[in-house]
N, C-alpha and C positions, 0 to 999 in steps of 0.2 A: 661537507655540509649535506645534511639530509634533505631529501626531496619533500616538499609540502604534500600534506594528505590531499587526495582529490576532493574536490568540492562535492558535497551531497545534497546541496539544496538547488533545485532546478532554477529558481529565480536569481541565483547568484551567477549563473553561467551566461556567457554571451551566446549569441546564435552560433557563432563559429565554433566556440568550445562545445556546445551541445551537439552540433552537427558532426564534429570530428569524433567525439566519444561514441555517438550512436553509430557512425559508419565503421568505426574500428571493431565493433562487436563487444565492446567493453561493457556496455550498459545492458544488463539482463532483465531489470525489473524497476518498477516504479511504485512508490507508496503515496496514497492520497489521503492525508488526515482530514477528518470531519469532527466537528464538535458542537459547541454552543457557547453563547455568552449569556449567562443567566445567574440569578441569585444562587449564592452558596451559603445560606444562612447569614447570621450577622458577623461571622469571623473570617470569611474567605473571599477574596476578590472575585468578581464575576467572570473573569477570563480563565478560571481554574481549568475547565475542561479543554479549552484551546491550548493552554500552556502544557498541560499533562499529555495530551496526544501528540503535540509537537516534540516534547521532550522524548517520548517513546520512539517515534518515527525517526528522529535525527540519530538516536542512539542505535537503532537497528541499521540505518543506512551507513553509519560509521563503521559498524562491525563488519558490514558486508561490502564496504568500499573496496574497489571503485565500481561494483556491479550494480548498485542500487541508487536511485535518486529519490528524493522527497519532493513531490510536486506541491505547488501552492495548493492549499486545501480550502475547505469551507469552514470558516470560523463560526458562522451563524447556523444554527440547527433549528430543529422543530422543539419549540419551548412554550407552546401555547399554554400549557398546564402551569407555567410559572408567571404568566403575564399580570397576575395581581400584585407582583413585586416590581414596581417601577424600575427601570433600567434594563430589565431583561429584553433581549432581542429574539425575535422569532421569525421564521419563514414558514409558510404554509407547507404541508407535505408535498403538494404538487410542485411549488416552486423549487424546494429543496431537492426533490428527485430529478427534476429537469435540469437544474444546474449540475448536480452530481453526474448525471448521464452526459452532459456536454463535456464536463471535465474529463471523464473517462475516454469520451470520443477523442478529445484533443490528444490524449496520451497515446491512444491506439494510432491515430493519424501520424504522430510523431515517430512511430515505429515500435512502441512497447508491446510485447506479447504476454508479459507478466505483470499483472497490477492487482495490488492489494489495497482496498479502501480500509483505513484503519479508523475506528470510530472511538470517540472519547465522551459521548453523551448517550445516556439511556433513552432519551426521547427520540433518537433517530432510529433505534433498532427495529421496531415493528414496522414502521412504514417501508424501510429498506427491505427487510425480509419479505414483506408482502408483495414486492414487486421485483425481487431479485431474479426470479426466472426470465422476466422480460429483459432485464439487462444481459443475462447470459445468452438469450437468443439474439439480442441485437448485437452483441460482441462475440458472436460464434467464432471459435478459433483462438480466442484469447483466454489465457489462463487467469481468470478474474475471481477474486475473493472478497468477502466483507467480514471483518471481525472486529470486536471491541477489544481494546488492549488488555482489559482485565480478564478477559476469557483465557488468555495465555498462562494465567496464574491460578492455580488450584486453591481450594479453601484451606487445605493444610499448609500449603506454601505461604498463603497470606497470613494465616494465624501465626506461623513461625516468624514472620517478619514483624509483627506487632509486639510491642511490650505490654506487660501487665497481665497476660494470660486471658484476657477477655475474648470471648468468641465474636467473630464478625457475624453480622446479620446474613441470612440466607440470600438476601437480594444484593449480595456484594457487587459493586463496591459501595452501595448506598449513596446517599447524596449528602455531601459535606460532612460525613461521618469520619470514622477512624482512618479508613483507607485513604480517601482523598485528602484528609488533613495532614496525614503522615507523609504523603508525597509532597504536598506543598511545604511543610516544614523542612523536609529534607533537601528539596531542590529550588524552591523559590519562597524562602521563609518571609520575604517583604510582602508577600500576599496574604499572610495570616495576621489577623488582629488578635494577639494574645490576650488582651483585655476583654475580649468578646467571646472567648472559648466556651464559657459557661452558658452563654446565650443560646 
């Protein structure tokens, strides 16, 4: 009988399981996903950014298991620019950054020295970049990084993945365009309303 794969989601562990894995030196790093719940035009569910970054962080942690855990992240991001579309949730930049800082602090206090904040929403980028030096000073000695999951995919790679030979916009991934819609169709098609794709 094969041994079960190690758990990659922090929230699924008991305190004993976490403590033992940390004490053993098995855990080398932590991923903290951040995203948004906001409108994605008429054809995609508002949870798209959160589902996508969750998919990516879990896949990375599974590839690197048992060395990496995915911490509970921030589902709600900075989406003031979409508030004219009812249903969008937003945090002020100050609130978002304060909560993110506290989440990083929690993981540092738990013993992690390698932390990557993995972003799934364009509206979070500039506020985080604008204050990232403060995070680095606050968590001196921690190997701390921030990246958007699509930054790991070059334009040529993205073009190769999409059918039809059409070029992606320079602001990849765009918003609810080919890139994001393709992810949803491939991984959570129940979140795409096919009858509204033309809208």
